[in-house]
VOGU-3710 file (C-alpha; in Angstrom, 3 decimals, decimal comma):
1> xxxxxxxxxx> 0,000/0,000/0,000  1,245/3,483/-0,851  2,110/5,703/2,118  -0,505/8,117/0,800  -3,265/5,497/0,960  -2,791/4,522/4,616  -5,581/5,521/7,027  -4,691/7,663/10,054  -6,291/7,225/13,481  -6,334/10,471/15,458
11> xxxxxxxxxx> -6,313/11,115/19,191  -10,028/11,976/19,173  -10,839/8,553/17,721  -11,554/9,983/14,284  -9,949/8,127/11,356  -8,821/9,812/8,138  -9,304/7,471/5,135  -5,918/8,408/3,641  -3,008/10,815/4,072  -3,945/13,435/1,439
21> xxxxxxxxxx> -5,723/16,566/2,631  -7,272/19,392/0,692  -5,705/22,296/2,575  -7,504/25,585/3,167  -7,683/28,233/0,462  -9,441/31,580/0,471  -12,455/30,862/-1,701  -14,189/34,293/-1,699  -17,573/32,645/-2,307  -19,781/33,944/0,506
31> xxxxxxxxxx> -23,304/34,957/-0,521  -25,750/37,360/1,169  -25,405/37,286/4,940  -21,781/36,057/4,636  -23,145/32,524/4,249  -21,918/29,556/2,209  -23,947/29,404/-0,988  -24,526/26,942/-3,858  -21,056/27,478/-5,377  -19,313/26,361/-2,170
41> xxxxxxxxxx> -21,614/23,349/-1,901  -20,880/22,304/-5,502  -17,158/22,921/-5,081  -16,903/20,775/-1,943  -19,037/18,036/-3,433  -16,487/17,874/-6,262  -13,552/17,819/-3,845  -15,339/15,292/-1,633  -15,448/12,891/-4,570  -11,896/13,704/-5,649
51> xxxxxxxxxx> -10,111/11,250/-3,384  -8,683/13,376/-0,545  -9,309/11,815/2,852  -9,635/15,203/4,548  -11,109/18,498/3,351  -10,267/21,643/5,302  -12,438/24,601/4,369  -11,233/28,064/3,551  -11,171/30,202/6,670  -14,514/30,960/8,276
61> xxxxxxxxxx> -14,541/34,068/10,442  -15,584/33,896/14,095  -16,627/37,579/14,300  -18,896/39,245/11,737  -17,203/42,585/12,537  -13,743/41,353/11,525  -13,239/39,942/8,018  -10,082/39,666/5,956  -12,177/40,043/2,798  -15,804/41,034/2,187
71> xxxxxxxxxx> -16,393/37,650/0,526  -15,426/35,676/3,643  -17,932/33,304/5,245  -18,887/34,025/8,880  -20,191/31,587/11,485  -21,135/33,494/14,622  -23,563/32,868/17,447  -26,734/33,814/15,544  -25,765/32,697/12,049  -28,343/30,390/10,371
81> xxxxxxxxxx> -26,971/26,833/10,351  -28,862/25,313/7,428  -26,440/26,607/4,722  -23,553/25,131/6,725  -25,361/21,793/6,998  -25,617/21,670/3,191  -21,918/22,534/2,911  -20,839/19,825/5,370  -23,127/17,216/3,798  -21,698/17,880/0,328
91> xxxxxxxxxx> -18,112/17,598/1,570  -18,642/14,323/3,441  -21,065/12,599/1,060  -18,473/10,179/-0,365  -16,555/9,427/2,838  -14,055/12,248/3,212  -13,712/13,952/6,571  -14,422/17,694/6,579  -13,017/20,205/9,067  -13,930/23,870/9,176
101> xxxxxxxxxx> -10,980/26,220/9,450  -11,910/28,992/11,893  -10,102/32,301/12,009  -9,924/35,918/13,159  -7,952/38,280/10,875  -6,704/40,613/13,593  -4,926/43,488/11,833  -5,139/41,901/8,352  -8,192/43,973/7,509  -8,384/46,400/4,597
111> xxxxxxxxxx> -8,787/50,081/5,409  -12,035/50,321/3,416  -13,696/47,602/5,490  -16,175/48,448/8,247  -15,820/46,807/11,627  -12,761/46,004/13,729  -8,998/45,742/13,317  -7,710/44,242/16,578  -4,232/42,901/17,212  -1,787/42,031/19,971
121> xxxxxxxxxx> -0,258/45,502/19,610  -1,002/48,593/17,516  1,589/47,761/14,842  0,204/48,155/11,295  0,879/45,952/8,281  4,111/47,033/6,571  4,432/46,217/2,867  5,782/49,439/1,410  3,417/51,532/-0,684  0,656/48,943/-0,266
131> xxxxxxxxxx> 0,598/49,426/3,523  -1,954/52,235/3,174  -4,570/49,729/2,048  -4,646/48,135/5,521  -6,396/49,432/8,639  -4,551/50,794/11,659  -4,965/48,135/14,378  -5,690/48,697/18,044  -4,110/46,678/20,845  -6,642/44,336/22,428
141> xxxxxxxxxx> -7,780/44,616/26,019  -7,918/41,533/28,285  -11,717/41,580/27,944  -11,470/41,560/24,143  -9,019/38,658/24,289  -11,489/36,689/26,431  -14,234/37,533/23,922  -12,161/36,173/21,038  -11,471/32,916/22,908  -15,209/32,500/23,427
151> xxxxxxxxxx> -15,961/33,316/19,771  -13,560/30,642/18,522  -15,106/28,086/20,862  -18,681/29,010/19,931  -17,932/28,871/16,199  -16,318/25,456/16,683  -19,415/24,188/18,522  -21,723/25,382/15,786  -19,508/23,938/13,022  -19,740/20,467/14,559
161> xxxxxxxxxx> -23,473/20,951/15,142  -23,801/21,667/11,402  -22,143/18,354/10,520  -18,438/19,117/10,204  -16,149/16,455/11,653  -13,995/18,991/13,454  -12,254/22,341/13,202  -8,845/23,713/12,401  -7,809/26,805/14,370  -5,849/29,188/12,149
171> xxxxxxxxxx> -2,718/30,333/13,966  -0,581/30,981/10,882  -0,130/33,386/7,964  -0,079/36,546/10,058  -3,698/36,432/11,237  -4,688/37,283/14,819  -3,317/34,288/16,738  -0,158/34,420/14,634  0,126/38,123/15,526  0,219/37,164/19,196
181> xxxxxxxxxx> 2,853/34,489/18,525  5,255/36,768/16,639  7,583/39,149/18,517  7,346/41,494/15,530  3,647/42,149/16,124  3,375/41,380/19,844  5,020/44,092/21,959  2,783/43,544/24,972  4,169/43,666/28,509  1,301/41,810/30,189
191> xxxxxxxxxx> 0,591/38,068/30,453  0,119/37,800/26,661  3,483/39,293/25,747  7,210/38,779/26,265  8,454/35,191/26,291  7,089/32,494/23,997  4,891/30,923/26,670  3,069/34,230/27,092  2,853/34,906/23,344  1,375/31,421/22,880
201> xxxxxxxxxx> -1,197/31,936/25,655  -4,006/33,022/23,312  -3,499/29,972/21,088  -3,370/27,560/24,019  -6,468/29,122/25,594  -8,396/28,932/22,311  -7,471/25,293/21,686  -8,207/24,313/25,292  -11,641/25,967/25,265  -12,530/24,566/21,835
211> xxxxxxxxxx> -11,544/21,048/22,919  -13,520/21,447/26,167  -16,732/22,373/24,347  -16,598/19,811/21,519  -17,729/16,186/21,787  -14,989/13,598/22,104  -15,177/12,336/18,544  -14,733/15,763/16,962  -11,254/16,631/15,725  -9,331/19,752/16,751
221> xxxxxxxxxx> -6,380/20,832/14,633  -4,107/23,888/14,509  -2,471/25,573/11,528  0,909/26,979/12,553  3,774/28,691/10,768  7,083/26,863/10,586  8,365/30,455/10,586  7,201/33,955/9,688  10,124/34,227/7,250  10,741/37,760/8,537
231> xxxxxxxxxx> 13,882/38,768/10,407  13,171/38,805/14,129  9,829/37,053/13,744  8,375/33,719/14,833  11,090/31,170/13,997  11,505/27,425/13,559  12,572/26,813/17,152  9,510/28,746/18,335  7,317/26,507/16,169  8,958/23,385/17,574
241> xxxxxxxxxx> 8,236/24,535/21,127  4,639/25,530/20,381  3,927/22,124/18,825  5,150/20,628/22,092  2,830/22,902/24,085  -0,121/21,853/21,940  0,364/18,186/22,791  -1,137/18,793/26,236  -4,307/20,444/24,881  -5,814/17,381/23,192
251> xxxxxxxxxx> -5,074/18,593/19,671  -5,321/15,918/16,952  -3,099/17,393/14,246  -0,815/20,370/13,611  -0,569/21,681/10,062  2,707/23,453/9,244  2,893/26,261/6,713  4,609/29,658/6,735  4,628/33,356/5,946  2,137/36,202/6,126
261> xxxxxxxxxx> 0,807/39,143/4,126  4,208/40,772/4,728  6,196/37,686/3,700  4,526/35,742/0,902  6,170/32,409/1,649  3,084/30,460/0,589  3,674/31,864/-2,902  7,433/31,303/-2,773  8,368/34,920/-1,882  9,709/35,036/1,723
271> xxxxxxxxxx> 10,643/38,520/2,985  13,796/37,486/4,848  15,719/36,304/1,777  15,306/32,664/2,781  15,467/30,343/-0,216  12,473/28,053/-0,358  12,354/24,819/-2,298  10,494/24,996/-5,604  8,168/22,267/-4,308  7,105/21,351/-0,758
281> xxxxxxxxxx> 8,211/24,838/0,282  8,347/24,228/4,023  9,742/20,699/4,189  13,278/21,883/4,978  12,014/24,352/7,580  9,958/21,578/9,191  12,884/19,146/9,309  13,704/20,040/12,929  10,024/20,115/13,965  8,513/16,922/12,556
291> xxxxxxxxxx> 10,898/14,364/14,186  10,259/15,808/17,663  6,542/16,484/17,260  4,424/14,662/19,884  1,341/14,980/17,646  0,776/14,097/13,966  1,974/16,802/11,582  0,481/17,844/8,252  2,734/19,754/5,838  1,271/22,121/3,254
301> xxxxxxxxxx> 2,720/24,374/0,572  3,889/23,756/-2,989  2,879/20,077/-3,321  1,808/19,456/-6,930  3,263/16,037/-7,847  2,748/12,543/-6,445  6,502/12,036/-6,039  6,727/15,157/-3,906  3,749/14,070/-1,802  5,415/10,708/-1,237
311> xxxxxxxxxx> 8,650/12,477/-0,205  6,775/14,585/2,343  5,333/11,393/3,850  8,706/9,648/3,791  10,242/12,507/5,787  7,770/12,060/8,613  4,691/14,152/7,871  1,561/12,195/8,779  -0,602/14,079/6,250  0,214/15,892/3,005
321> xxxxxxxxxx> -1,710/19,118/2,439  -2,488/20,112/-1,150  -4,178/23,421/-1,935  -3,719/25,293/-5,221  -3,186/22,108/-7,223  -6,662/20,910/-6,199  -8,212/24,106/-7,483  -6,808/23,212/-10,893  -7,454/19,448/-10,693  -10,038/18,464/-8,031
331> xxxxxxxxxx> -9,504/14,743/-8,800  -5,721/14,853/-8,322  -5,730/12,804/-5,052  -7,718/10,042/-6,741  -5,137/9,884/-9,508  -2,255/9,730/-7,039  -3,949/6,959/-5,073  -4,272/4,981/-8,314  -0,502/5,304/-8,717  -0,488/7,868/-11,513
341> xxxxxxxxxx> 2,451/10,262/-11,676  0,064/13,172/-12,119  1,235/16,775/-11,750  -0,272/20,239/-11,930  1,428/23,393/-13,188  0,316/26,478/-11,264  -0,166/29,476/-13,601  1,018/32,939/-12,671  2,919/35,943/-14,002  6,589/36,573/-13,249
351> xxxxxxxxxx> 6,224/40,249/-12,432  8,833/42,242/-10,520  6,291/43,347/-7,928  5,898/40,180/-5,881  2,716/41,292/-4,141  1,019/42,037/-7,468  2,295/38,787/-8,960  0,993/36,874/-5,967  -2,371/38,650/-6,162  -2,686/37,822/-9,862
361> xxxxxxxxxx> -1,861/34,159/-9,265  -4,446/33,976/-6,508  -6,993/35,706/-8,749  -6,500/32,969/-11,344  -7,070/30,338/-8,641  -10,181/32,114/-7,365  -11,510/32,334/-10,924  -11,042/28,592/-11,248  -12,821/27,951/-7,927  -15,814/30,033/-9,028
371> xxxxxxxxxx> -15,988/28,147/-12,327  -15,842/24,731/-10,652  -18,424/25,941/-8,124  -20,728/26,787/-11,013  -20,419/23,267/-12,365  -17,836/23,688/-15,116  -16,008/20,399/-15,719  -13,063/21,934/-17,583  -12,921/25,736/-17,308  -9,597/26,057/-19,130
381> xxxxxxxxxx> -6,875/28,594/-18,394  -7,546/32,095/-17,115  -5,551/35,212/-17,955  -3,857/36,663/-14,813  -4,545/40,313/-15,714  -8,191/39,683/-16,623  -8,647/37,555/-13,491  -7,147/40,291/-11,313  -9,491/42,929/-12,769  -12,506/40,644/-12,367
391> xxxxxxxxxx> -11,546/39,931/-8,772  -11,346/43,639/-7,934  -14,778/44,239/-9,464  -16,179/41,291/-7,528  -14,630/42,646/-4,327  -16,347/46,017/-4,798  -19,728/44,320/-5,115  -19,032/42,116/-2,095  -17,902/45,104/-0,033  -21,122/47,018/-0,745
401> xxxxxxxxxx> -23,161/43,952/0,222  -21,147/43,379/3,404  -21,451/47,033/4,497  -25,228/46,919/4,090  -25,495/43,638/5,964  -23,253/44,689/8,855  -25,187/47,955/9,251  -28,486/46,089/9,715  -29,777/45,477/13,246  -28,828/42,040/14,560
411> xxxx> -32,509/41,067/14,713  -32,790/41,682/10,945  -29,493/39,971/10,076  -30,516/36,749/11,775
//
């Protein structure tokens, strides 16, 4: 049996059918009310039949006042559950496990968005001339930190109630929990700042409370950076220690990735000059973490070929996360499990401005996701420039809709 085809029994008692996971991607497919609509249901039905043993959703926000994008899905205390039940049912119809990734953006909120921009400290996003597009964050109070812990736990409860097999807590990519973990964005002098144990307190509290509120058979996972790939930021040794801390919280799996909006490591453009591999970007960075990890580790980033997926497994990762490649070929895991040497080439321009190049590549991926969500079997290739323009137009429409919705009284919204 191929290493990719082996089942994996988790601490919660849940069993993954195989070792290939569809990792989270921003899907930008929320409909009115920031709910999952028909396109997400169709998309996950396709992925659910594509062979991956685990599907992790794109991030779902725990606070309707704090979105990274106006097309993000929200699952808060009063959100209607029926659309989420349809989403979970579609994902799990053929036997795959489905986990909802839950997230709070913290300071990664655009300046034109209504609502909140909270962070560990009041340090804004710094990406040169593009910094002005992001909101100025405010440092959170202890009461606001407690509120966020409760929101993560409540969203996790409701996700499982809707039929998801578990949740993944997003603590990577420069979002809120990652902002607390990094010394670059956490300058606090209270019990949430200073040494690593204090900077990890929010993450540990969130995981502990989520695990406490969920039934025993539900899975709890964490997505964590191997490193921020910024000088002076969260580093590999920090990640190794945090994985050790998580072992005592009842976590089932830790997914390792890397980077942030300031260091586009997930697109191969780290800000600290670190050279990433062309494939399986973070495998080298994880080499000192995986052997010592007391919990199963999933590695994501730049996996597009079966041989690379097999190498990730051979080097100790329990699960191989595949993201962009599954947007382009939803049946890729099925082909790998049949033994095919299938590969996917990820399209994207080679522009000098790395942030624009990354945005264009992601726009192509999002275009593909929308097409698959609308039922297209073979959408073909999309032009990066056209896709980027279309995405900006779509964002304007979504922002108008989100502003109207957020301004409504809660009694009307629910």
